[in-house]
N, C-alpha and C positions, 0 to 999 in steps of 0.2 A: 504494500500500500504506500503510494507516494505521499509526500508531505501534505499536499493540498487535499487529497482524498481523506487522509487521516484527520485533518482539521474539520472537514465537513462531517465526517463520522462522529467525531467528538462533540461538535456543536449540536448535531441532531440528537445524540445521546443525552447531552445536558438538557436540551429542550424537553425530551421525553421524561427525564427525571423530574424536572421542574413541574411538568404537567401532572405527573404521578403524585408529587408532593402536594400540589394544590388539591387534587382529587381526594387524597387521603385526609388532608386537614379539613376539607368540607365534610367528609364522611364522619370524622371524629367530632366535628362541631354538632352534627346531628345526633350522634350517639355518644357524646363525650362523657357520659356518666358511667360507661361500662368499666368494670373493675379489672381491666386488662391493660397491658402496656402496648404501644404501637408495634413493638418488635414481635409480639406474640399473636397478632391478629391474623397473620397468614393470608390465605386466599379469601377471607371474609372481609377484607378491608374495603371492597368496592372499587379498588384501583383497576382490577381486571387481571391481575396476576399476583402470585404469592410474593411477599416481601423477600422470601428466600431467593427469588429469581432476580432481585434487583441488586445493584452493585453495593459494595461496602459503603461507598459515599452516600448512597441513598439511605441506607440503614442509619448511618451516623446523623444524617440530616433529620430523619424521622425521630431520633432520640430527643430532639428539641421539642417535639409535640408531646408534652407531658400532661398528666391529669392535674397539674397545678391549675390548668384552665378550668377544671371542675372542682376546685378546692372550696374552702368555706367562704361565705360571704359575711362581712361584718355588718351587724345591724345596730344602729344607734338611734336614739330618740332624744328630744329636748329635755325630758325629765325621766325619772324612774318611778315617780308616783303621780297618779292622775286622779281627778275626781270623776264620779259617775258621768258618763256621756261625753267626756272631754274629747276633743279632736287630737289624735296622736299623729304627729308627723314623723314618719319613719324614713331614715336615710340608709341606703344600701351601698356599702363600699365593696367594690369587686363584683358588682352586679352584672358585668358583662361575662358571665360565667357560662360555660358551654352547657351546663345543665339547664340554663334558662333560654337556650337558643330558640325553643318553641314556647317560651313563656313559663309561667308558674303561678303560684299564689302565696299570699301572706296571710297566715291565720293567727287569730288571737285565741289562745287555749287557756282554760282554767287549769290550775295546778292542784294535784292532790296533796295529801299531807307529806308525801315523800318527794315533793317537788317534781313529779313526773307529769307530762302532758296527758290530760284526759283525752279520750278517743276522738271526740268531735269538737271542732272549733266553735267558739261562741259566735264568731263572725269571721269572714274572710274577704280578701280583695284580690282580684286577678292582677297578675303582673304581665305587662306586655312582652312579646318576644324580644329577647335581647336584654331584658331587665333594666332598661335605661330610665324608667320613670322615677324621678326623685324630686321632692319627697313623696312617699306613698302615704296617703291619708287613710286612717282607719279609726273608727269610733270606739272609745272605751265603753265597756258594757255598763248596763244600768244596775248591776249587782257589784258588791264589793268583794275584795279578796286578793289572792295572789294569782297572777296570770303570766303568760309568756307569749311573746311574738315569735313565730317560727316561719321561716321561708322554705318553700318547697319548689323544686323545678319539675316541670312536666316530664322531663326525661328520667328523673329518679324520684318518684313521688313518695317512696317509703322512708327516705332519710332526709331530715332537715339540713339545709345548707348553712343555716345560722339560727341562733336562738337568743332572745333578749328578754330578761325577766322584768316585770313591772308590777306595781301594786295599784289597786283602785280602791279609793276610800270615799266616804260621803263628804261632799264639799260643804263649806260654810254657807249658811243660808244668806240670802240677800245678794246685792250687787255692789261691786267696788269699781267705780268707773264703768268701763265697757266690759268688765269681766263679771260673769254671773249667769244666772238662769232667768230666762225670759219667756213669757207667754206671748207668742207672736202669731201673725197671720198664717204662718206655715208650721205651726205646732210649737212644741217645746224646744227652745233654742238655748244652747249652753255655749258660752263664749269664754275665751281665755286670752289675755293680752300679755305678751312677753316681748320686751325690747322694741316696742312700737309695731309689732306684728300681731294681728288678731287672727285667731283660728276658732272655729266653732262647728258644732253639729246641730242639726235640727231634725225632728221627727214629728210627723203628724200624729202617730200613735206609738206607744212603747214597742210594738211589734214591727213597726215599719223600718225599712232600711234607712240608715242615716244619710242625710244630705250634709254638705260641707260648705263652710265659709272660710275664705283665706284672703288676706290682704293686709293693708297698712292702716294704722290709726294715727291721725295727726290732730292734736287737740281733741275735739269731740267728734271728728268726722272719720268714718271708716269708708275706705274705697277698696273694692276687691272683686272677687268672683265667687259665685255659688256653683255647686256641682252636685248632681244627684243622678238617680237612675233615669230621670226624665230629660237630662241634658245638662247644659252649662251656660252661664252668662255672667254679666257684670251687675254690680249693685253698689249703691252709695247710701249709707245709713248715718244719721246724725243723732247723737246722744243729747237728751234734754239737759238743760242747765242743772236741774236738781238730780240728775242721774237715775231717775226712776222710770224712764221710758226712752224709746227711740222711734224715729220715723225716717222713711226714705223711699227709694224707688229701686226697681230692678229691671233687667232686660234679658231677653232670650239670646242675646248676642254677646260674645266676648268682646271687650273693648268699649262697650256701651253700658251705661248705668241706669237708663230709664227707657220708657216707651212701652212697658208691658204691665205696669201696675205698681201699687204701693206695698211697702213692707213696714209694718208697725209692730211694736211690742212693748210690754210693760214688765218691770222687774217682778219676778215671782218670789214669794216669801217662803215657798217650800224648798227644802234642801235638795 
């Protein structure tokens, strides 16, 4: 083989190996939670030939595709203790995990006396494919006790990718600024203000899924978004001077805060 032919052969082989690497990485992204190493996958890799038939360079390249891509995800939240019905903003670090390539879900579980997750979640939120939604909002339950947030990938639903323990207690009655419990046009609204950011949940009935408020509070004016199973949009709410009520408007469109109705509420005396 002359020099030119050898170079053409080597270039073609490098291109084939690069294509095989890409195909295998795509395959591992789809089944990245399998408890095997790339070296052991053999003819089941989806590349079209056994890894044993590929060059040593290919095998060494594949050694870089490790299940660290399917490792644990760090779950963090603003607090470790919440009041009943609070909005919990959950941040997922390392959420571009191959176990989440087809999505997953975040569940809130009651803990038993041995700090083990009970079988069924109290509530759960779907995670989009790729796990890139941050923060993820989930409503604290209306019962008190010890709970844990647990993240599961669709690709490996039996093993949590991350767990975060929290407690839920009865909040103090009444309202403090824009933090508190309100009887509103859209049901029981529970709000919390931290560092100029307001988050809240609202439910028409205790059994209904929670809707969420999230945005900024400046002086007595909240501007942000609402989100529920019905959709999402903008809202602007103004706290009264005495702090006992609020009134404002909402929209069915993000970026707009009025045009679809009023949103009013009064401070609730019940805890």
